[in-house]
C-alpha positions, 0 to 999 in steps of 0.5 A, a space after each residue: 485454504 481450498 487453494 492450498 489443499 488443491 495445490 497439495 493434491 497436485 503434488 506440490 506440497 512439501 516443496 517449501 522444505 527443499 533447500 531450506 538452508 538460509 544460505 541457499 536462496 530460492 529461484 525468485 530470490 537469487 538476484 540481489 539488489 544492486 545496492 542498499 540505496 536501490 532496495 530502500 528506493 524500491 521498498 519506499 516506492 512500494 510503500 508510497 502509493 495512492 494510499 498516501 496521496 488519496 487515502 490519508 488526505 481523504 481520511 484527515 479531511 473527513 475523519 477527525 483532522 489532528 486526532 486522526 493524524 495523531 492516531 495514524 502516527 501512533 499506529 505507524 510507530 507502535 505497530 507499523 515500524 515493528 511489523 515492517 522490521 519483522 517482515 523484512 527479517 522474514 524475507 532476508 533470513 530465509 531468502 525465499 518467497 513469502 510462502 516458502 519463507 513462512 514454512 521455513 521459519 514456522 513449519 507447515 502449520 504456517 503455510 496458510 499465512 504464506 498463501 495469504 500474502 500472494 492471494 491478498 496482493 493479487 486481489 488488492 492489485 486487481 482494484 488498485 490497477 483500476 484506480 491507477 488507470 483512472 489516474 493515467 486517464 486524468 493526467 491525459 485529460 488535464 494535458 488535453 485541457 479538460 479541467 472541471 470548473 464547477 461541481 457538476 463538471 467535476 462529477 462528470 469528469 470523474 464519471 468519464 474516468 470511471 466508465 466506458 471503453 477508455 476505463 477498460 483500456 486504461 486498466 489493461 495498460 496499467 497492468 501491462 506497464 506493471 508487468 513489464 517492469 516486474 518481468 524485466 527483473 529485480 535490478 533492471 526493472 524494479 530497482 531501475 524504476 525506483 531509482 529514477 522515480 523516487 527523486 522525481 516524486 520527492 522533488 514534485 512533492 516539495 515543489 507543490 508544497 512550497 506553492 500550496 503553502 503560499 496560497 492565501 487560504 492555506 493558514 485558515 484551511 490548515 487551522 480548520 482541518 488540522 488544528 481543530 479537534 475534540 478529545 472524543 475524536 481520539 476514542 471514536 471507533 471509526 477514526 481509530 479503525 481508519 487510522 490503523 487501516 491507513 497505516 497498514 495500507 500505506 506501509 504495505 504491511 501484510 501483503 508480503 511485498 516487503 518480505 519478497 523485496 527483503 529476500 534479495 538482501 544480503 546479510 550485511 544490510 542494516 535492516 533497522 536503519 533501512 526500515 526506519 528510512 522506509 517508514 520515515 519516507 512513507 510517513 513524510 510523503 503522506 504528511 506532505 500530501 496532506 499539507 499540499 491538498 488541504 488548502 485546495 479543498 473547499 471547507 466542505 472537503 466533503 466535496 469529493 464525498 458528495 454525489 456518490 463518489 465516496 473516497 475516490 471523489 477526493 482524488 478525482 473531484 475535490 482536488 481537480 476543483 481546487 486546482 481549477 480555482 487557481 486560474 491559469 496556474 491550475 492545469 500545469 499544477 494539476 498535471 504535475 500532481 497527477 504525474 506524481 500520483 501516477 509514479 506512486 501508483 505504479 511503484 506500489 503496483 509493481 511490489 504487489 505483483 512481485 509477491 505472487 510472481 515470486 511465489 509461483 516462480 518458486 512453486 512451479 519453477 517457471 522463469 520470471 517473464 512467463 510467470 509475470 505475464 500469466 500472473 497479471 492475466 489472472 489479476 486482470 480477471 480478479 479485478 473485473 468486479 472493481 472495474 465494473 462497479 465503484 461500490 465493489 472497488 471500495 468494498 474490496 479496499 475495505 476488506 482486502 486493503 484493510 481487514 485482510 492486511 491487518 489479519 496478515 499482520 496479526 499472524 505475522 506478529 505471532 509467527 515472528 514473536 512467538 514461533 521464530 523469535 530467534 530469527 528476529 534476535 539473530 538478524 537484529 543483533 546489532 540493536 541495543 538490547 532494550 530496543 530488541 526486547 521492546 521489539 519482541 514485546 511488541 510482536 508478542 503482546 502489543 501488536 496481537 492485542 491492538 490488531 485483534 481489537 481493531 480487526 474486530 471493530 473493522 468487521 463490525 463496522 463493515 458488516 453493521 450496515 448490511 445487517 441493518 438492511 437484512 433486519 
């Protein structure tokens, strides 16, 4: 809010209403996608990230198994898909960056939501780039033959990634690579990256799955982690919060990335079909990652949870240990996995950077390349706390990757369900009337009620340990 007030004081308020005709795209949205497939590949690449390969597996292993997966799938179907459609409608209907889009459909009162999109995207990218740098370092280390053989060496492997000069260099390189893609443009940069990376990602996933499922331990591990659950788990507040948070972070909802990408779409693009494909691809990749990684994790799956590494330990401690147990096959397979993770990390990082870049292009009138490099420099500063402390990184993930995204999703559902339902009905007129009515019902009532409850629960669970310490 203070930033918005400052910008208004600099004479930048009111620009949202200029060129408000939906047929006249703003500066950031003038370049369109080369094809519908290009958009779907880019949007799916945005959604498919480390949240699928790291977050989902970690939470399945430590948070209820099949109960967590069931709640996650419910969150994806009941909230994820409808809100994804709403965000796509917001971007395509206005053909503007997120700040201009929210004001165009809701008026100046919705400007704070518009600014929440680029601010949250920049803050998420700040810590996400740290993990992306770790993935790149891990890939290089494995290619050089550095594969941990036991618990102690696995923790040392992670500590080597998450500290020292190499970590800072990897962080800068991750942001520089992301900026280089965004600065090149929508078609030549973002779409081209997605067109070659997505087939490679899916092919690697399928190859790793076919191999992982044949391991002797696979049936027992699937049964232990996925098939054993208790009815009480379905009502566990912690599991419930984690499932909804995972669904939002995995699909990239609430960050404005989907709205920014959709602003480049044409009127004839079939939004419902595209949203269904994006949701299906993202969910399928997450489930495939679970099926690949679960057989590799020791029955304590908490291997990555011990020793102070927390959730990131699953990716950089438990998984390397699992591959190391495979003998000579371990190093090449682990290298393939970290290469897969690198692709997923970069495509998601690109979408996060695109949001503030699009906003600043429209607000300040700068050209894309200069805007991108200035923005990424600011993001690098915002990510310094996460770079210096793993605890701060995980706290940032809980707040910005969980609470803030769900808060944005709540406001988005109110905007598109109550303030601008006519835009939803106009852009999705091809939907059968019962489905369209169900979508509006979800945006108006189901999403706000569920998200409001999960948000309150999230705040309580995040603040409770701190309050206990103070008391």
